[in-house]
Legacy VTK file of the C-alpha trace (Angstrom):
# vtk DataFile Version 3.0
C-alpha trace
ASCII
DATASET POLYDATA
POINTS 145 float
-10.248 4.455 4.163
-12.370 1.389 3.469
-11.890 -2.008 5.081
-10.737 -3.417 1.708
-8.116 -0.649 1.378
-6.894 -1.285 4.928
-6.626 -5.009 4.172
-4.730 -4.374 0.922
-2.237 -1.986 2.511
-1.570 -4.324 5.429
-1.049 -7.253 3.035
1.313 -5.108 0.970
3.281 -4.045 4.067
3.662 -7.651 5.227
4.640 -8.813 1.745
7.231 -6.078 1.215
8.802 -6.843 4.577
9.122 -10.559 3.797
10.625 -10.530 0.329
13.534 -12.930 -0.154
15.614 -9.924 -1.204
15.017 -7.950 1.985
15.449 -11.029 4.201
18.759 -11.944 2.511
20.102 -8.444 3.145
18.793 -8.326 6.714
16.758 -5.181 6.003
13.583 -4.230 7.787
10.575 -2.041 7.183
10.268 0.524 9.957
7.253 2.490 8.629
4.788 1.896 5.779
1.804 4.188 5.373
-0.031 6.599 3.105
2.584 6.971 0.400
5.595 7.025 2.701
8.003 4.421 3.968
11.085 3.987 6.068
13.534 1.083 5.951
16.680 0.180 7.840
19.577 -1.840 6.510
21.780 -2.981 9.392
25.478 -3.198 8.599
26.594 -6.766 7.863
29.948 -8.023 6.550
28.330 -9.821 3.589
27.034 -6.457 2.282
30.489 -4.852 2.077
31.735 -3.912 -1.384
35.404 -3.368 -0.532
36.867 -5.157 2.506
39.407 -2.337 2.929
36.760 0.384 3.389
34.056 -1.781 5.057
31.331 0.248 3.340
28.031 -1.277 2.141
28.225 -2.008 -1.601
26.660 0.595 -3.914
24.608 -2.073 -5.682
23.007 -3.081 -2.393
22.166 0.557 -1.711
20.712 1.006 -5.216
18.510 -2.062 -4.835
17.299 -0.883 -1.419
16.429 2.555 -2.827
14.487 0.873 -5.651
12.529 -1.256 -3.188
11.901 1.752 -0.946
10.427 3.740 -3.846
8.200 0.795 -4.802
7.176 0.427 -1.174
6.090 4.076 -0.984
3.985 3.646 -4.127
2.481 0.408 -2.806
1.477 2.131 0.422
-0.325 4.829 -1.590
-2.385 2.440 -3.729
-6.038 1.896 -2.903
-6.201 -1.530 -4.559
-3.775 -4.200 -5.744
-1.686 -3.400 -8.792
1.476 -4.795 -10.289
4.410 -2.445 -10.709
7.798 -2.490 -12.356
10.660 -0.010 -12.314
10.874 1.971 -15.549
13.626 4.364 -14.540
15.717 4.819 -11.426
18.199 7.626 -10.978
20.634 7.448 -8.082
22.762 10.412 -7.048
25.511 9.361 -4.667
26.172 12.344 -2.417
29.055 10.967 -0.341
30.605 7.664 0.682
28.779 5.799 3.411
30.534 5.499 6.753
32.085 2.077 7.377
30.451 -0.442 9.724
27.254 1.642 9.923
23.556 1.043 9.285
21.750 2.736 6.398
18.311 4.324 6.826
16.073 4.989 3.834
12.988 7.200 3.725
10.762 7.190 0.653
7.650 8.912 -0.606
5.231 8.486 -3.473
4.967 11.742 -5.393
2.174 10.943 -7.853
0.225 8.022 -9.307
-1.418 8.224 -12.724
-3.340 5.438 -14.524
-0.136 3.761 -15.735
2.859 5.486 -14.156
3.878 6.333 -10.592
6.670 8.576 -9.350
8.621 8.290 -6.112
11.792 9.478 -4.428
13.939 8.199 -1.603
16.899 9.296 0.482
19.497 7.022 2.096
21.363 8.330 5.120
23.213 7.278 8.230
23.438 9.941 10.935
20.952 12.469 9.550
18.473 12.782 6.673
19.955 16.225 6.057
23.334 14.585 5.274
22.365 11.941 2.676
24.537 9.174 1.314
22.356 8.863 -1.812
19.141 10.219 -3.292
16.893 8.301 -5.709
14.132 9.310 -8.087
12.087 6.498 -9.591
9.411 6.046 -12.245
7.319 2.870 -12.124
4.872 1.247 -14.525
1.569 0.405 -12.815
-0.887 -2.156 -14.192
-4.325 -3.094 -12.984
-5.568 0.334 -11.810
-8.008 0.960 -14.677
-10.666 -1.600 -13.624
LINES 1 146
145 0 1 2 3 4 5 6 7 8 9 10 11 12 13 14 15 16 17 18 19 20 21 22 23 24 25 26 27 28 29 30 31 32 33 34 35 36 37 38 39 40 41 42 43 44 45 46 47 48 49 50 51 52 53 54 55 56 57 58 59 60 61 62 63 64 65 66 67 68 69 70 71 72 73 74 75 76 77 78 79 80 81 82 83 84 85 86 87 88 89 90 91 92 93 94 95 96 97 98 99 100 101 102 103 104 105 106 107 108 109 110 111 112 113 114 115 116 117 118 119 120 121 122 123 124 125 126 127 128 129 130 131 132 133 134 135 136 137 138 139 140 141 142 143 144
């Protein structure tokens, strides 16, 4: 990998980890490299959807899965490019456990000139027992130069 690519990926990693969105939720980037990423969303009372169940709101989880997919694509790019979510499918596999952190692993599947594909899995105790699975399609601009 060239020095410019290393610089771009490090800048992307720092930027993704400091978004206002991720800071407001209290999330953190655990790993960011070569088309793969891992994030952690610590449990916090302000993220709860239903005070009776004490489970993180589904909208928060959806947004985290979207960011995780974008993060995986960003870590696979060799140069800066803007991206936007075109389609995001979320399959909720089971309710999250109350008062528990969420872990998300993501991977970039393919990047073409204008579209990128990624998937992510959200889990608590084990990746093999997911809370939700996401598949995302993203528009990419600026790669044709």
